[in-house]
N, C-alpha and C positions, 0 to 999 in steps of 0.2 A: 647650408647643410651640405655635407659631403656624402655622396653615395658610393659605397665600395662595391665593385663588381666581384661576384662570387662565381666559382666554377665547381663542377663535379669533383669531389675529393676534398674540398675545403672542409674545415671544422669551424663551427661557429658556437658562440655561447648565447643562450637565451635564458634569462632569469636564473643564472647560475648553473645551468645544465649544459653539457656539451653535446652537440649534434654534428653528424657528418652529412654532407650534401651528396646524395646518391640518386641514381635512376632506379625506378621501380620496374616491375615486370611489364608494364604498359609503356615503358620508355618515357615516363614523366619524371620530373625532378621532385624529390621528396627529402625530408629530414629523417634520419635514423639516430637513435641514441648512440653516442660514441662508446666503444668498448674501452674502458679505462683500467681494467684489472688484468694482470697476466694470470695464467693458469696457476703458477706457483703462489701468487698472492691469494687466489681463491682457496687453494689447498690450505694455506696457513690460516685463513679466516674461518673456514667451515670444516676443516679437517679433510683427511683423505690423502691419496697419493696415486700416481699412475699405476695401472695394472701391469703386472709382469706378462710376458708372452703367454705363459701357461695359464694364468688367471683369465686373460682375455679369451683364449680358446675354450676354457672350461665354461665361461659365461656365454659366449657368442658363437662358439663352434668355429670350424675352419672356414676362412674366407678366401676365395680365389685371389691369386696375386699374379702380377706380371713380372715379379722379381726385380722391379726397378726402384725399390725404396720402401 
């Protein structure tokens, strides 16, 4: 039997599902489901689109910015 060494950031498959190896808030190693869909794919699947600047401000109000992006 060959044992493969894994490291933080690796992706593994378990029973057909993909998981990322990550550290949790207590600095322990854990598995998290891998994000496999882009935002554009989600919009196509469930509908929707990004908000315009005006729609964002109308919904959430003005957010402070450092003007760096």
